N, C-alpha and C positions, 0 to 999 in steps of 0.2 A: 548441582545437577547439571550437567554439559550435555547439550544436544549437538551430535555431529550431522554432519550434511547428509549421510547415509539415512538415518532416523527421520530427519527433517522430509527428505524427499518420499521416504515410504509413507508417511502421515499425510503428506501433501498429495500424493497419488491416490491413497485410498480415499481421502475426502473427495476429490475431484470425480474419481470414478463413481462413489456413491451418488453424488449429486448427477451425473450425466445418467445413471440409469433411473433415478428417480424422476428427472424430467421427462425421460422417454417414455416410461410408464404413464406419468401424468398426461402427456401429450396424447397418448394412444387412446385413454379412457376419455378425455376431454374433447378432442376434436372429432366430433360426430357429425353425420349428415342430420341437419336439422331442416323441417319444413314450416314455412309460414303459410297457414291457410287463410284466405280472406274470401269472404262470400258477400255478395250485394246483389240488388237488382239494376240491370243496365239495357241498353239497347245496342244493336250492331249498326255499323256505318259502312256502306259498300260504294264504290265511284259510280256504279250504275244506277242504284237504286235511292241513294242517299240514306238518311236515318230510317230504320225500320219502325214499323207501327208495333211490332211485336215486343214485349219486354222478355227479359230472361233472367233466370237465376244464374249467376256466374260465380264460378269457384276459380279464384287466382291463387296458384300454388308455386311458391319461390322456395328454392333451396338456399337457406340462410346460414347452412353449416359448411364445413371445411371439407367434407366428404360426400361423396355420390350416395344418391338415394335413389331406389328403384320404386316406383309408384305401382301398385297392383290394382287398387280399386278408389273410385271417388264415390262418395254419396253421402249419407246421413242416416239418422235414426228417427223413428216415430216412437212414441211410448211402449207399442207392442211389437214393433219389428223394424229391422234395417233395410235400408234400399241401397241399392248401386245405381250409378248413372250409365246410360249407354253413351260411351265416349266417342269423340271424333278422332283422337289420336290412340293408337293401338296401345293396349296395356298388356304387359307391364311396359313403363316409360321410365327411362334412366334420366334424372337430373342431376347433373354435375353442380358444382358449387357456383352459385349465383344464376344458374339458370332459372327459368321458370315455363309454366304451361297454363293455359287458361281454357276450361271447359264450362260448357253450360247447357241448361236445360230450358225449354220454353214453358215448361208445366210449373207456373206459380203456386199451382193448388198444393204442391208439396208443403209450402209455408203455412197454409191455412188450415192444415190438419195438426193433429197433436205432434208436431215436431219437436224433439228433443235436442238434437246436435246436426251440425254437417261436418263431414271430416273427409280424410284421406288416409289410405292404409298402405303401408310400404310392404315389401316382400317378406319381411320378418315379422309382420304381424303388429307392427307399432302404428298406432293410431294417433294422427294428428287432427286436433280439431279446431275449427274458427272460433273465434271468441265470443262468449255470449252476448257482448256489446253488438257485434257486427249482426250475429244472428237475430237479436232483436230488432236491429234496424231493419233487417231484410223482411222480417215478418211484418212489421208496420208498413213498410212500403207496398209489400205484396197485398196485403189486406184492403190498402189504398185502390191499387191498381183492379184488384179483383171486384171490389165493391163498386168501383167506377164503370166498369163493363156490365155489372149487373143491374145498374139503374137505368 
């Protein structure tokens, strides 16, 4: 069986183009915008006032994917209903790859109720949740802070 140069080049071209199409399809489906949501208790610091006495529930949202994501809502869910945060930044808010946004609420009682999750929602309806570990840490911190104020 003899392979001539034309047949070899035809097979080579077919394999190469199949690989290129497969790679493009894989890349288009795998390179999505992804958000990392971190929630914790913290304070604010300013040049004029120093460290605030007020504690805040803080959402730190970072786009760790390769595509832009447009955030439409920031909030969470109790066992019986969802809630949305009144944000400082105007929503919807576009985050390009590697960009982040920080939002906060002074109401720590959010965490002392029947809180189920803290999340961010994008404009196509995908929900990005803070990890259960970080939620539990924030709940414990809030209970300490709220308990200390009530005693």
